[in-house]
Every structure is written in structure tokens, then in C-alpha cells.
Residue, then its C-alpha position, 0 to 999 in steps of 0.5 A: m826733152e832736150q839734149g841737155g836733159v838726156n845728158r843729165l839723166a845719163h850722167k846721173e845714171k852713171t854716177l848711181l851705178s858707180r855708187l851701187s858697184k861700190a856699195k856692193e863691194r863694201v857689203e861683200k867686204e863687211s860680210s867677209d870681215s864679219t865672218s873672219s871675226m866670228i871665226e877668230v872669236g870662236i877660236a879665242v873662246l875655245g882657247a880660253l875655255f879649254g886652254r890655259s885661261s888667262p885674263t888676257k886671253i878672256g879680254r881678247a875674246v871679249s874685245k874681238g866680240s865687241k869688234i864683231l858687233k861693230e862690224r855687224g853694224d858696219m855691214s848693216r849700214a852698207e846694206e842700207r846704203m846699197v838699198a838706198i842707191q837702188d831706190d834712187i836708181e828706181a826713182l831715176e827710171y821712173e823719172l825717165e819713163d815719165k819724161i818719155d811718156a810726156l814726149s810721146e804724148k806731146y809728139n803723138v800723131d794723133n795730136c797733130e792737126i793736118e791741114t789739106y792745102t791744094m796748089k795749082p801747078r804753074k807751067t814754070d814749075i814743070d820740068v820734063k827731063s825724059c819722055a817715054i812711051v810704055w805699052r802693055v801686051 
């Protein structure tokens, strides 16, 4: 795999990790929004039941209930987006593993044919720089 392929995969990984980070933040935000909306609806319903009931208070409770449903849908979509990005990252990892396996197979030592070739030395190829005598006692 050439350098351009490596850069392409590295850039793609960086982009996907950035998207995953944003998706996680979005899921956390939608989750906290949903929780706070549920608390608001609970307070509005209790206020409408035990306080002075007015059509306005009941209308607010109903509109907050529909807001919860919308936020649940937002949270569900954010979670689906996060899962899709995680799947994309996993697919990228498999693609990288396949390319690494292909390179390993291509450049495997067992696949290389080694030829033996003998060359006779010539006197002009010999260059003596130092001479020494070594003995062992």
C-alpha cells in the first residue's frame, strides 16, 4: 500500500473519530434534555392535579408531554447515528486489516525466490588495508 493509501485511511479514521465524539456528545445532551423535560412534565401534571387546575396549566402539561416524545425521538436518532459511525469505524478497521494482510502476503519471505550466484574475485577487487598475525596460546 502506498503512502497515499495510508494517508487516506488515517484521514478517514480521524474524521470518523471526530464524528463519533460529536455523536456521543449529542446523545448525552439529548438524554439530559429528555430527563429534564420529564421532570418538568411531572411537576406540571402534579401542579395541574393538586393545584388550581386551569386549562392553561393542563395545556402546558400536554405540550411538555409532546416535547418529551420529540426529545425521545431526537435521542433515538442520535443513538442510531452513533451506532452507524461505530459500524463505519469497524468497517475501516477491517479494510485496514485486509490491506495489511495483502501486504504481508505480497512481501512474505516465503514467496520470494532466492537465486544463488557465485562470483570469482579479481585481484583488482582485493584491497588490503591492514595485516595482522593472531595466535592462540
